Structures are given as C-alpha cells and as structure tokens.
C-alpha positions as CSV (number, residue, x, y, z in Angstrom):
1,M,-133.7,19.3,79.2
2,S,-135.9,17.8,82.0
3,F,-139.2,16.2,81.8
4,F,-142.0,16.2,84.5
5,G,-139.5,18.1,86.6
6,F,-137.1,15.7,86.6
7,G,-133.6,16.4,85.8
8,Q,-131.0,15.0,83.0
9,S,-129.1,12.0,84.6
10,V,-126.3,12.6,82.7
11,E,-124.3,15.5,81.6
12,V,-123.0,15.8,77.8
13,D,-119.9,17.8,76.8
14,I,-118.2,18.2,73.5
15,L,-114.5,18.3,73.5
16,L,-112.3,19.5,70.4
17,N,-108.8,17.5,69.8
18,D,-107.1,20.8,69.5
19,A,-108.8,23.1,71.9
20,D,-105.4,23.8,73.3
21,S,-103.8,25.3,70.1
22,R,-107.1,26.2,68.1
23,K,-107.3,30.4,67.9
24,R,-110.6,31.9,69.1
25,A,-112.3,34.7,67.6
26,E,-114.6,37.3,68.8
27,H,-118.3,37.0,67.6
28,K,-121.5,38.8,68.5
29,T,-124.2,37.2,69.9
30,E,-128.0,37.8,69.1
31,D,-128.1,40.0,72.6
32,G,-125.5,42.4,71.0
33,K,-122.5,40.7,73.5
34,K,-119.3,39.5,72.4
35,D,-118.0,36.3,73.2
36,K,-115.0,34.0,71.9
37,Y,-115.5,30.7,69.8
38,F,-113.1,28.6,68.4
39,L,-112.2,29.6,65.0
40,F,-112.0,27.5,61.8
41,Y,-111.8,27.9,57.9
42,D,-113.4,26.4,55.2
43,G,-112.2,22.6,54.3
44,E,-110.5,22.3,57.7
45,T,-111.4,19.1,59.9
46,V,-113.4,19.2,63.0
47,S,-112.5,16.2,65.5
48,G,-113.0,15.6,69.2
49,K,-114.5,13.7,71.7
50,V,-118.5,13.5,73.2
51,S,-117.9,13.0,76.5
52,L,-121.0,11.6,78.8
53,A,-120.7,11.7,82.6
54,L,-123.5,9.9,84.6
55,K,-124.9,11.7,87.5
56,N,-125.3,8.8,89.4
57,P,-123.0,5.7,88.5
58,N,-125.3,3.5,90.3
59,K,-128.2,4.0,87.6
60,R,-128.3,2.7,83.7
61,L,-129.3,5.4,81.2
62,E,-131.5,3.5,78.3
63,H,-130.9,5.3,74.9
64,Q,-132.4,4.9,71.3
65,G,-128.8,5.9,69.7
66,I,-126.0,8.5,70.1
67,K,-124.8,10.6,67.4
68,V,-123.4,13.8,66.7
69,E,-123.7,16.3,64.0
70,F,-121.7,19.3,62.3
71,I,-124.6,21.7,61.1
72,G,-124.3,25.1,59.1
73,Q,-127.7,26.9,58.9
74,I,-129.2,30.2,58.4
75,E,-132.0,31.7,60.7
76,L,-134.2,34.3,59.6
77,Y,-135.7,36.1,62.7
78,Y,-138.9,36.3,60.9
79,D,-139.2,32.8,60.4
80,R,-137.8,31.1,63.5
81,G,-139.5,28.0,63.0
82,N,-137.4,27.3,59.9
83,H,-133.9,26.8,60.0
84,H,-132.2,26.5,56.6
85,E,-129.2,24.1,56.7
86,F,-126.7,24.5,53.7
87,V,-124.3,21.8,55.6
88,S,-125.5,18.8,57.6
89,L,-123.2,16.2,58.5
90,V,-123.7,13.3,61.0
91,K,-121.9,10.5,62.6
92,D,-123.3,7.7,64.5
93,L,-121.4,7.1,67.9
94,A,-123.6,4.3,69.5
95,R,-126.3,2.0,68.8
96,P,-129.3,1.6,70.8
97,G,-128.7,0.3,74.6
98,E,-127.5,1.4,78.1
99,I,-124.8,3.7,79.3
100,T,-123.6,2.1,82.7
101,Q,-120.6,4.1,83.2
102,S,-119.2,7.5,82.3
103,Q,-117.3,7.4,78.8
104,A,-116.4,9.4,75.6
105,F,-117.0,8.9,71.8
106,D,-114.3,9.9,69.2
107,F,-115.8,11.6,66.0
108,E,-114.1,13.3,63.0
109,F,-115.9,15.3,59.9
110,T,-113.0,15.1,57.5
111,H,-112.3,18.6,55.3
112,V,-115.6,20.1,56.1
113,E,-117.3,22.5,53.6
114,K,-117.7,25.7,55.2
115,P,-118.8,28.1,52.4
116,Y,-120.0,31.4,54.3
117,E,-118.8,33.5,56.9
118,S,-120.5,33.4,60.3
119,Y,-122.6,36.3,60.5
120,T,-125.2,37.5,63.3
121,G,-127.2,40.8,62.1
122,Q,-130.4,42.4,62.6
123,N,-132.7,40.1,61.1
124,V,-130.6,36.9,60.2
125,K,-128.3,34.6,61.8
126,L,-125.6,32.2,60.2
127,R,-124.0,30.0,62.5
128,Y,-122.1,26.4,62.6
129,F,-122.2,24.4,65.6
130,L,-121.7,20.8,66.9
131,R,-124.7,19.1,68.1
132,A,-124.5,16.0,70.3
133,T,-127.9,13.7,70.9
134,I,-128.8,10.9,73.1
135,S,-132.1,9.7,71.5
136,R,-134.5,8.5,74.5
137,R,-138.0,7.5,74.6
138,L,-139.4,10.6,76.1
139,N,-137.1,13.1,75.8
140,D,-133.7,13.5,74.0
141,V,-130.4,15.0,75.6
142,V,-129.0,17.6,73.4
143,K,-125.7,19.6,73.8
144,E,-124.5,21.9,71.0
145,M,-121.4,24.1,70.8
146,D,-120.9,27.1,68.6
147,I,-117.8,27.4,66.2
148,V,-117.2,30.5,64.2
149,V,-116.1,30.6,60.6
150,H,-114.0,32.9,58.8
151,T,-113.9,33.1,54.9
152,L,-110.2,33.9,53.2
153,S,-110.0,36.1,50.3
154,T,-107.3,37.3,47.9
155,Y,-106.3,41.0,46.9
156,P,-108.5,41.7,44.1
157,E,-106.5,41.8,40.5
158,L,-108.3,45.0,39.8
159,N,-109.3,47.7,42.4
160,S,-110.1,50.6,40.5
161,S,-110.7,54.2,42.5
162,I,-113.9,55.7,42.6
163,K,-114.1,59.2,41.0
164,M,-117.8,61.1,40.8
165,E,-119.1,64.8,40.4
166,V,-122.3,65.6,41.9
167,G,-124.0,68.9,42.5
168,I,-127.1,71.2,42.5
169,E,-127.2,73.3,39.1
170,D,-125.8,76.7,39.8
171,C,-125.2,76.2,43.6
172,L,-123.0,73.5,44.3
173,H,-120.2,71.3,42.2
174,I,-118.2,69.1,44.2
175,E,-116.1,66.2,42.7
176,F,-114.9,63.5,45.1
177,E,-112.2,60.6,44.5
178,Y,-111.6,57.5,46.8
179,N,-108.4,55.9,46.3
180,K,-109.8,52.2,45.4
181,S,-113.4,50.4,45.4
182,K,-112.6,47.4,47.3
183,Y,-111.3,47.5,51.1
184,H,-110.2,44.8,53.4
185,L,-111.6,44.9,57.3
186,K,-108.5,46.6,58.3
187,D,-107.9,49.0,55.5
188,V,-107.7,52.8,55.5
189,I,-109.8,54.5,53.1
190,V,-108.1,57.5,51.6
191,G,-109.5,60.2,49.2
192,K,-110.2,63.9,48.1
193,I,-113.1,66.0,47.9
194,Y,-113.0,69.3,45.3
195,F,-115.1,72.0,45.7
196,L,-115.5,73.5,42.2
197,L,-119.1,75.8,42.7
198,V,-120.1,76.8,46.2
199,R,-123.0,78.9,46.3
200,I,-124.4,77.5,49.9
201,K,-123.6,78.1,52.9
202,I,-122.1,74.9,54.2
203,K,-121.2,74.8,57.5
204,H,-120.5,70.7,58.1
205,M,-119.4,67.7,56.0
206,E,-119.1,64.1,57.0
207,I,-118.9,60.8,55.8
208,D,-121.1,58.3,57.1
209,I,-120.3,54.2,56.6
210,I,-124.1,52.8,55.7
211,K,-124.1,48.6,56.4
212,R,-127.4,47.5,54.5
213,E,-128.6,43.9,55.6
214,T,-131.2,42.5,52.8
215,T,-133.2,39.5,53.7
216,G,-135.8,37.5,52.2
217,T,-136.6,37.3,48.2
218,G,-139.0,38.7,45.6
219,P,-142.0,40.4,47.0
220,N,-140.8,39.8,50.7
221,V,-137.4,41.5,50.5
222,Y,-136.7,43.8,53.7
223,H,-133.6,46.2,53.8
224,E,-132.2,47.3,57.2
225,N,-129.8,50.1,57.3
226,D,-127.4,50.6,60.1
227,T,-125.0,53.7,60.5
228,I,-121.6,52.1,61.4
229,A,-119.6,55.0,61.5
230,K,-119.8,59.1,61.1
231,Y,-116.4,60.7,60.5
232,E,-116.6,64.2,60.3
233,I,-114.2,65.8,57.6
234,M,-115.0,69.7,57.8
235,D,-116.4,72.1,59.9
236,G,-117.0,75.4,58.5
237,A,-117.6,76.9,55.1
238,P,-115.1,75.6,52.0
239,V,-114.5,77.9,49.3
240,R,-114.3,77.2,45.4
241,G,-110.9,75.6,44.6
242,E,-110.7,74.2,48.1
243,S,-109.8,70.4,48.6
244,I,-110.2,68.6,51.7
245,P,-108.2,65.3,52.5
246,I,-109.7,62.2,53.7
247,R,-108.4,59.3,55.8
248,L,-110.8,56.9,57.3
249,F,-109.4,54.0,59.4
250,L,-111.6,51.2,59.0
251,A,-110.0,49.0,61.9
252,G,-111.9,50.9,64.8
253,Y,-115.3,49.8,63.5
254,E,-117.4,46.3,63.4
255,L,-117.3,45.5,60.0
256,T,-117.9,42.1,58.2
257,P,-117.0,41.0,54.8
258,T,-119.3,42.3,51.9
259,M,-122.1,39.1,51.8
260,R,-123.8,38.8,48.1
261,D,-126.9,36.7,48.2
262,I,-126.0,34.1,50.9
263,N,-127.7,30.7,49.9
264,K,-130.2,32.8,48.3
265,K,-131.4,33.9,51.8
266,F,-129.5,37.3,52.6
267,S,-126.9,39.9,51.6
268,V,-124.7,42.6,53.3
269,R,-123.4,45.4,51.6
270,Y,-121.5,48.6,52.5
271,Y,-122.0,52.1,51.4
272,L,-120.3,55.3,51.7
273,N,-122.6,58.4,52.3
274,L,-121.0,61.8,51.8
275,V,-123.4,64.3,53.6
276,L,-123.2,67.9,53.7
277,I,-125.1,70.3,55.9
278,D,-125.9,74.0,55.5
279,E,-126.8,76.5,57.7
280,E,-130.4,76.3,57.5
281,E,-129.9,72.3,58.5
282,R,-130.4,71.1,55.0
283,R,-129.1,67.9,54.3
284,Y,-127.1,67.0,50.7
285,F,-125.9,63.8,50.3
286,K,-124.4,61.1,47.9
287,Q,-123.8,57.5,48.5
288,Q,-121.1,55.4,47.0
289,H,-120.9,51.5,47.3
290,P,-117.3,50.2,47.8
291,R,-116.8,46.4,48.9
292,D,-115.5,45.5,52.0
C-alpha cells in the first residue's frame, strides 16, 4: 500500500517454520490458473515468523501495533463486500512504538481448527490465509499469505451400488448399474448398461460428469452447472440384450470432494449423466447422484 504516491518504508514477509519440509498442493486461483501453496490439515499447528525489513535503515517507522492473524473465510462473488469468517485467530506481536531496525517476530497458532476444504469455484471461494498488519495512522502495511487445507475422510462403511431402470414406453428400456455410490477423487467408476428394449435408432451414448455449485439460501439460491467430463461409451446402434461395460477413471479430471451446506453458504455436488442421442439428434438422459 502507498499513500499520496509515497511507497512503503518497510517490507513485510511471512515465513513458516517448517517451510522446507511441508508439502505443497496445487490449487486453482480465481483466474483459472494453478499455483502451489503450503498444505495443511485440520488440527495442525501453524507457526512461523513475521519478518520486517526497513528499506531505509536510517529512518524510524512509527506504528500503532503489529499483529498476525489466521483467517478462514468464504467469499461469495456476488457479495464481495462481505467476507464470512468462520475461523479468526489473532496474535499481537508488538505494542505501539517505533521500529528502528529490521527484525522478526515469532508466532504460533496451535492445533488450529480448519473444518472445510479450500475451494475456488464459479461463484464462491473458501480460503485460509495468514495476515500480518503493521497499524499506522494513515495507512496500514498488510501482508497476506494463502495456504491450502485438505480434509481427510475415511472409506464409508456402506457403499451400495446404484441400479436403475429407465425408458420410454414401448420405445426404449435400459437398465444401468454402477458398482458403488461413493467414490474417492482417484477412483474408477465401473458399471454396465443393459438394453432390454430398443426401438429407437440410437447412434451415440456417453456419460457426463456434472458439477453443480449451489450458493445462497432461500429465494436467493443460485445453481451453476459445469460439465467436468464427457466420456463416450458407445458409437453405433445397440441391439436388444446387449450390454455395454463402463470404466471411467476419475484421476484425470479436476474434481473436489462433495461439499454439503458449507457454513450455510454453499454446496458442491457431482452427478453422472447418462446421455443417448438418436439419429435425429434427439437427446435422452438420466441423471444419477454419486458422491465423491
């Protein structure tokens, strides 16, 4: 930050104590690019140093206090003025006074609760970050450092298969089955499609993975659908009694965990769309809701 054209007289940096050994994870930014950030899990301690380097060693820097915060917040893009904080921790590093030389301040946030997965979507962003602030009379000096949080989950005890019959009376009758209803992000969807009655000239069939992001509540709910993958499972006309195997590897797609009613602000769910196209380009589809 600068004021009336005068630049900052101090450089602020945030350094983690375990920066050399801590894993990094790729995470998508708002502009669609991917950057690497330090990776944390729920309950882990976040500790490090806030480093202050005076640009002119002969000048003093007056301040009204120095602090560091650990923040978890949700930002809805249609309501950018309001940030909804679900984690907010603060450590005071220095009382009001003067900085006469470059120095560093230690900080530690122990066993920090990080209940949700980091997420950047079409209309919402959930982020965790450290923020160091030097309070000044005219303009604060602020430095932020984002981190990424992954949530851990166990394999479900019950993971039943999905089996369903669907059709158009006297024209089409198919049965499809997926091996389970819950998948992890590197899983393989295995299934079969059985044609019990075919009186429509089908020329093409595919499975689409649809991501649905829901933001807002009540009358202000907004749904954003995004097709993550299109997987062709048949090209040509099927006959009665034929079965088509399905093997869809999820590792190649950009998926997130399913997120349900996160802090009463947003949800992310995934659907499998079975799409059939006939020779007259009419589309028939059936949607299923597995859980990633």
